[in-house]
N, C-alpha and C positions, 0 to 999 in steps of 0.2 A: 439436562441442566436444571438447577434448582430455581425456585421463584426468586429472582434477583433483578437488579437494574444496573444500568451503567450509562456512560456518556460517550458519544462519538465526537472526537476532536482529532484532526490530523496533527502530527508533531509540528509540521510546518506552520500551523495556525497559532502556535504559542507565541506570546510576546518574547522578545529577547533583545539584547543590545546590538546584534550584528545582522540585522536584515531579514532573518528567517528563523522560525522556531527550531530549537535544537535540544540536545540532552543537557540543557543548562539548568541553573537554579530555578528558573521559571517552570520547568518540567516537574521538578521535585515539589514546588509549591502547588502545582496543579494536582499532583497525587495527594498531597495533604488536604486539599480542598475536597477531592472526591471522597476521601475517608470521612471527613467531617459531614459531608452531605449524604452519608449512608449508602454510597454506591459500592458495587462489587466489581464492575468492569470498566476499563478504559479501552474503547475500540479505536484503533488507529487505521490509517491507510497503509498500503505497502511501503516498506522502508527502503526500497531499492533506489539505486542511483538513477536519477531522472536524466533524460536526454532532451531532444528537440520537442518543444511543446510543453515541457515541464510536467508531464503527466506521470504519476507514480505507477500507472498501469502500462507504461512503455519504458522499460528499464534496460540499461546496458547489460544487466546480469540478473538472473533470477535468484542468485545467492548473495551477491555483494550488496553492502549497505551504502546509503547515500552519505558521501563525505560532508555535505552541508550540515549534518546532524552532530558532527564532532564539535564539542563546546570549546570555543577559543579561550574562555576563562580557565578551563582545565589546562590548556597548553601554556597559558601564562603562569599558572601555579607550578607547572612542571619545569619551568625555565626554558622552554623551547622557543617562545616568542616573548616580547615585552608588551605591556599594556599599550605603550605608545605606538608600537607597530600595529596592533590590532585596531586601535582607535583611529589610525590614519586612513584606514580603508573606507571607501565610499560604498556603503551597503544600501543606499537609498535614503530618502528623507520622509517617507510616509510610513508611520508605525502600523497603519491599518492594512497595508497591502505589501506584498513581496515584489520587489523589482529584480527578477531573475537575472537579467543581463548584468546588473551591477553586483549582485551577489556572486555570480560566476567570476566576474572580472576581479573582484576584491578577495574572494575566499581562497581561490587556488594559489595565488602568490603567497598568501599567509600560511597556507598548509605546507607549501614547499619550503618556506623559511623554517617552519617547525621541524620538518623532516631533516633538513641539513644541519640543524642545530639540536640534534637529539642523539642518544646512544644507538639508535637503530639505523642511522645512515650507513651506506655502503663503505664510506670512508669517514668515520666520525671525527669531529674536531677534537683536538687534544684534551679538552676539558671533560669529554664524555668517554674517554678510553679506559678509565680506571676501573679497578675491580669492584668499586661501589655499584657499578651498573651491570655487573654480570648477571644478576637475577633478572633484570629487565630484558637483557639480551636472550637469556634462556627462555623466558616467557614468550618472547617474539618467535624464537626458533620453534618452540612447541606449537605455537599457533600456525606457523607455516606447515609443519608436519601434519597437524590435525585437519587442515583445510586445503591441503595441496591438490586434492582431486579437482577442485574448481578454481582455486585461487591463482595457481600458476598460469592457467589459460586466461583468466580474467585480467591479471596484471599485464601479461604480454599483449593482450588485445588492446588495453587502454594505452600502453606505451606505443604500440605501432599506430594506433589511431592518432595519437599526438604527432607522431613522426610524419604522417600523411595529411596533416592539417585538419584533423577532426572529421574528414569525410567518411561516409559509410564504408565498411570493409569491402563491399563489392567494387569500390573504386581503387583499392590498393593494387600494387603490382601483383600479377597473377601468381608468382611463386609463393608469396606469403598469404595471399588470399586463399589459395588452395592448400596451404599448410605443407608445402613441400619440405622434407626433412632438412635439406641444406639451408633453406631460407629460415626455418624455425631456429636452427642453431645459430645462424648469423645474427638475426635480430635479437635473440636472447642475449648474445654476447655484447652487441653494440649498444643495446638499450638497457643494460643491467641496472644502472642507477635509477632510471625512470621506472623500471619494473619494481624495484625495491620501494620506491616512493608509493606506488599504488598498494603494495602489500602493507606498508606502514599505515596507510589510511584505513584499510580494512581492520587491521589490528586495533587501532584506536577506536574505530566505530564499534566493534564488538565489545571492547573493554568498557567504553562509556555507556553503551546500551545495557549491558549486563548489570552495571552498577545501578542504573535507573530502574531496571526491571526488578532487581533484588529489593530495592527500596520500596517499590510499589507492592510487591508480594508481601513484604514485611508489614505493610500498612493494611493488608487484607484486600488489595486491589489486584485483580487479574487482568492480563493484557489479552485482548482479542486482536490478533493479527489478520492480515488480508493478503491473499495472493491472487494474481490474475490467472486464468486458465492458460493463457498463451504467453509466450515470450516475444519480445520485439524482434523483428527481422534483423535490424542492425544491433546485434548483441553478441556478447562473448559466447552465449549458449549456442546460437545458430552457427557462428563461425567455427567453434571448437567441436561441435557434435552435429555435423550436417546429416549424419545417418538417421537422426531422430525426426527429421522433417521432410516434407515433400519438396525436394529440390532436384533440379536437373544436374547433369554432369559438370556444368560450369558454375554451379552453386546458386543459380537463380531459382526462386520458388516456381512451382508449377501451378499452385493455387494458394490463395490466402483467405484469411478469416474476415468475417463481417456479419451483418444482419440484413435480411431482405427488406424490400420496401414495405412501409406500413403507414399508419395514420400520422406518424410524426415525421417521416422522411419519404418522399415520393420515389427517391432513387436508392433507398436503403443506406446502410452504413458500411463503408469500406475501411476496415481497420488496418489491413495490410500485414497482419501477423502471419508467419508461416504456419501451415497446417501440420499436425503431427502425423507421422507414419505409424498409425496405431497397430498395424500388423507387425511391424518391427518391435514396438514396445511390448506387445504380447509375447513375442518369442523370447524376449529377455526377462520375462516375468515382471515387467514394468519396473525394472531396476532403477532407471533414472527418476521416475515419479516417486518411488519409495524414498530415494535419497533426498529428493526435493522436499517431500512432506516431513521427513525426519529432521531435516535441517530447520524447517519452519518451527518445529516444536522445541528446538533449542532456543528459539527467540521468543516464542509466544506461549501462552497458556491455553488459548482457544484459537482455532483457525477458521476464518471465513474464506471459502473458495468461491471466487467470482465466476459468473456465467456457468453455473453448474449444469444447465441443460445441455451444454456442449459435450458433456460426457455421454449423453444419450444420442443426440444428433447434433451435428454442427453444420453451419452454412459455409460452403466452400465456393469461392469466386475464382474463375480462371485468372492467373496472373497477367497483368497488363491492362485489365479493364479499368476504366475510370469511375465506374459506379458499381453498386452491388446488385444491379437489376438482373444479371444473367447467372447468378450463383445457383447452387442446388444443395439440398439437404442430404447429408451422408451420415452413415451410422458411426457412432463413437464406440468406445470400449465397453460402455455399460457397467453393469454391476461387477463384472469380473475384475476390473481395476481395484475396486474398493475391498473386494475379498482379499486380494493380494496385499493391499496396504494394511488391512487388519491382521492378516497372518504375520506380517513382518514387524509391525509396530504395536500390535495390541489395540485395545480400545482407546481412541483419542477423541477429544472434544472438537468436533467440526461442525460448522454452520454452512448449509448449502444455500447459496444465493440463487433462488429459484424464481426470480421475478420475471415479468413479461409473459408472453404467450406460453401457456403450459399445456402440452399435449398429455394424453393419458399415459404414454410411456415414460415421459419425464416425471410425472407425479408418482408413478410406480417405482421408478429408480430412487427417488428421494425417500419414499416409504420403506423400500427394502434396506437402504443403508441405515435407516433409523436416525439420520441427521435431522436436526430441526431446520425447517425452512424459514423464510422471511415473510413478514407481513408489513406492508407500508400503508399507513392511514391515508396518505394523499391519493392512493389508488382506489380507495374504498367508495368514494362518493359520486360515482357515475349514476345519475338518477334514472338512466335508461335500463339498467339491469341490476339484478342482485349480485353482489360482489363477494368473492371469497375473502376480501380484505376488510370487510365489515367485522368489527370485533365479536359480534354475536355468533359468527361462523367459525371462530378459531377453535383449534384444539390446543391442548397444553404444550405439546412439543413443537414450539415455534418461537421465533424472536420477533417482537413487534417494534417497529420504528415509526416515528411521526414522518420522517423522510430520511433519505440517505445523502451521501455526498453528491449524487447525481441529480438530486431534486432541488426545487426551490426551498427556501426556509418555510416553516409552517405559516408564518405571518404573510410571506410573499405569496404563497399558494392561495391563501384565503382571499387576499386582495385581488388576485388575478384570475381566479377560476370563474367560469360562467355563472350567471345569477341563479340558474336553476339548481346547479350542483352545490352552490354556496348555501342556498336555502335548505337543501336536503341535509347538508353537513351541520348547519346551524340547528336544525330540528333534532337530528340524531344525537349530536353531542350535547345539546342543551346550552348553547351559547347565549348569554344574556348581556355580557359586557365585552364588546369587540376589542377593547384595549388589552384584554387578557386572553385573546383567542389562542395563542400558542399554548398556554398552560391548560386550557380546556381540552385541547387535543392530547397533551401529555397525560392528563388525568384519565382520559379514555383509554390510552395505552396501558396505563398502570392498573386500571380496574379490570382489564381483560384477563382471561385465563392463561394467556401466553406466559410460559415459564420465565421468559427474559424480556425486559423492555430496555431498549437502547435509544437514547434521545440525543440528537445533535445539540451541541452546546449553544448554537445560535438560537435554538427554540427556547431554551431556558432563559436566554438573555432577551427574548422578544424582538429579535432582529428581523429586518426585511431582507429582500433579495440583494441588497448591497453586501450581504454576508454570505451569499451563495458560493459554494466551493467550485462546482463544475456544471456547465451546460453541455451535455453530450452533443457530438457532431458540430461543435463550433471551435474556432481557433481564436486564441487570444482572450485574456481576461479570466482565465480559469486557474484554479489552484493557488490563488493569490491572497485570499482573505486571511487576516490575522486578528486575533482577539485583543481588545483594548486592555492595557494595563489597568488594574483597578476593577475589572469586571467580577473577580472572584471574591465577593464580599461575604462576611459572616452571615448577614441576613439572607442572602441567596442560599448559602449552604444549609441554613436552618430550614428554609422553606422546602428545599429539595428533600431533606431528611424527614420532615414531617410527612411529605407525600409518600416516601418510600415506606415509612412505618405504617401509615394509614392503610396501605394496600398490600401489606405483608411481603414487602420486597427487601426487608432487612433480616 
């Protein structure tokens, strides 16, 4: 990757009129701001449909997009809903934070109105049946053909999930849970309209996202996307392709993913994601993984793969345990997977999230792939030891961050870190005015030899931990922060642009 810079901001964190950031005019305004500020990259979090806990890293599908990102104003412009219908929804009353319960309760009824009053409905209203909408219907039909391999299973999964009151697919009737042919046929027929609704949502999601991405690319802004290494257990992927995962004959996991106990968690982290049957994936030539990565590159220009060390070794916990204490490390697919991806897809721009405890074999895997790893300044200032995260230890082929979505903001970190480490950071960075501490760390990232510097938007805005995105291993209060309207000033864009020019990142 060339010597460039960019900003990390989840789509959900954009301001908007309807409770949560979306592919709305505010997203286009943010792209304009990035271009004015001399940036090259907009890094986002996974775009998948979120489930319980609202985490983008626990999605109902590794392929499907989040319907929350569909812009209601575009639906109004298309005539599918009225502005009065959109404005009548209660999306929450705090522009700084997302109320997911209210967004869910208001958004889906609005989207259902849009579906039923569109040319894409299974039984369109008379106004939408004319030949003027034939091109729209053909575009929809083409979308269904091009994405049928994952879309039909996903839409059926969502429709059946609604039918059973949104419970996990493991609580469905056994015939459909185990995908018995007669049950599949029956539910596909009985739930045809609901299935069509979910296909409609994905059609709109892709259409709206591609319009935004094309606009960004036209402004010189590239999108860095993000995928989790694992899929959620309660997902269309696990239900429709049980052969890919370590499941028993009844569909229950035999082991699940997590992290062992460490200084941050005495009992470790129990994520609960199903573990891959890597022997099966190898026999197929990693076909599913290649399709997954190829689809990501239809959506993004650069791809960050989360928890990269899991491809070298992964931590497997016996299913049913309530903590991660009794798991064990097992070997992953290693370099072989990335050889096959490169053979199938050619050279692609991929970032390896190689944070945390790094063994020699993980470091060797990252090195062999040639992918840039990640450096996080907040991890650098442990005064007890020399750190690989200190800028003077960087090599060019890496991406430096002040912090990630899982960290405190830079201001929050500086205020909360122990006094010894804060004094070390203050001395190393050269901090003289603590009112501008975030920008001092940004400058340290920019001056480093790292090819790419990505800065969370909160740090440019000098915000504290009230703007933190996520605190790992906690429930509630995560993924909620939204940027204030009026934050993206010409003055700020100018300051960011000067910094980028000064350190050769334009």
